[in-house]
N, C-alpha and C positions, 0 to 999 in steps of 0.2 A: 441216697439220692438216685432217682431213676435216670436211666440212660437218655441222653438227648436224642431227638429225632434228627437224623443227618440228611440234609437236603442238597440236591444238585438242581440247578436251574438252567434250562436251555431256552434261550430267548434272544432274538437278534436285535431287539430295540433297547439300546442302553438305558434310556430314560425310564422305561417301564421296569426293566431289570433292577435298576437302582432303587426304585420305589418299593418293590417287593423285598429287596435286600434290607432296606432300612426298617421295614415293618417287622421282618423276621428277627432282626437284632434285638428287638424289645421283648421277645419271647424266651423265657428261661429254659424251656424244654425243647426248643428248636434251634438247630445250628445249620446255617448255610455254609457248606464246606467247599463249594465250587460253583462257578457259573460260566456259561459258554454262549457264544453267539451262533454256533453251528453244531448240528447233530454229530458230524464227523469228529469234532474235537471232544465232545462228551464221550463218544464211544471208545476213543483211544484210551481214555482214563478208565472207563467202566470195564474194559476188557481185562485190566490188571488190578484195579482197586474196586472191590465189591462191598465196601463198608457203608455205602449210602443206603438210606432207608426209603427215600422218596425222590423221584425225578419230577420236577415241574416242567412240562414239555409243551412248547408252542408247536402248532402244526405247520404254519407258513414260514418255513426256514429257507435260507439260501441253499442251493444244491440239494442235499438229502432232506426230504420233508420229515415232519414229526411222525406221520403215519408210517413212512418207510423205516424210521428208526425204532419203532416199538418192538418188532420181532428181534432186532439185534440187542436191544436193551434186555429183553427177557432172556435171550440166549446167554448173555454174559452174566446177568444177575437175576436168576429166576425168582428170587424172593422179593425183589425190589418192587415198590408200588409206583405206579405211573399215574400222575394227574395231568390230564390235558388242560392247558390254560391258554385259551385261544379266543380270537374275535369271531371265529367261524361257528355259526349255528346251523351250518349246512347239514341236512339230514343224513346224507351219505357219509360225510366225515364223522359224524357222531356214531353211527352204527358200525362203521369200519374200525374206528378207534376202540370201541368196546369189544368188538369181535376179535381184534388183534391182542387184547389183553389189558387195555387201560382200566385202571381201578377207579377213575373219576374223570369227570368232564365238567370244567368250570369255564364260564365266559369271562373275558378280561374285564368286563364291566362289573364283575363281582366285587363286593367290598373286601377290604383287607381282612376283616373279621371272618368273612365267609371262606376266604382262601385258607386262613390259619385253621379254622374249624374243620375244613375239608381235609387238610393234612393230617390232623389228629384222628379224624374219622377213618381214613383208609388205613392208617397204621394200626388202628384198633380192630381192623377187620371189616369195617363197614364200607358203605359207598359214599362217594362225594360227587353229587350231581347237581348242576344248576337246576332250579325248579322248572324252568322252561324245557331244559333238556330231558329231565325226568318225565315231564308230562308228554313230550313227544315220543319218548321210548314206550311209555305206557300205552298211548294211543295207537302206536304202530303195532305193538304186540297184541293188543286187544282186538284189532281188526282181523287177525288171523284166527282160523278155526283151531282150537286146542286139539292136540293129539290125544287119542284115547288114553285114559289113565284109570283103568278098572281097579288096579291094586295101588293103594296110596304108597308113594315113594317115601314121603316124609311123615313123621308122627305129627299129632296135633300140636305138640309143644314146639317142634321144629318149624312147622308152618307159622306158628305164632311169632317165633323169634325172627324168621325170615321176613315177615310182614313189618316188624319193627325196624329191621335193617333197611328195608325199602323206604322207610320214613326218615332215614338218616340218623337213627339213634346209634350211639356207641355202646359197646358191651357193658360198660358200667351203668349207662342209662337203662339198658334192658334189664340188667340185674336188679336195679331199684324198682323198675316198673312191675316186674314179675315176682319180686321178692324172692329171688334165688341167688346163689353165689355167682360171682363173676367167672370163677373157674368152670362152673356148670354151664354158663352161657357160652364160654369159649369152646367147651367140648361139643355142645350142640352145633355151634357154627362150623366147627371142623367136620362133623359128621354130615351136615347139610352139603358142604362142598364135596365131600367124598361120594355121597349118594347121588348127587346131581352131576358128578364128574366135571366140576368147574374149578376155577382157581381164585375167583374173587366174588365179592358181593354183587356187583352189577350183572355179572354173568349168571349168578344164581337167581337173581330177581327176574331176569329175562327168561330164563328157562322155566321158572315157576309159572309165569304167565303163559308161555307157549305150550306147556304140557298140561295146563289146566289145574296145576297143583293148588293155586290160590283159590280157584273156583271150588275145588273139592273141599277145601278147608274153611270156606266162607261161613258156613252155618255151625261149625264146631265150636 
């Protein structure tokens, strides 16, 4: 039996927190191990207990905000995945969260199925972005002039896989789409992150647009 995905939720609205908790209870591969109303409470636990796989993090929290908490979470648990789950579709908040290391950004109006799918996606190495958030990021990046990229950083296959990640596909989906082994996909994803010097899929996708990588691979 595969290991359960261990979740910590940081959300100051008890009713919303309870709704998410009840939904996660029905998933056999996801376990909500703790929930907090303040970032400071979560950080005290994460400083000594690094067994969580994903943090569902609200931005608008009392005292320390979600944005302020991201660097601390990454410091205590570098491998943990962070999904912002917020009412805010503020452009600055979105870009700051991803820049600080968030692996996903979902709006609270997302369905429970979208949230659960997002959790599985980031654990699998993909991105978890609300469609409107993804569109905003894409539009923001595409308005910038790509940096010169005379020598391709990524291979054609790596660009192809990164494009599929940007569409929200998980590694097993990419494996089926390209008819290659899931281990091969995982190896490509790891090399993509290494070559682009990033830690997650949203950062890789952002850098691919900013550096013109996707443009260079468009006709391949």
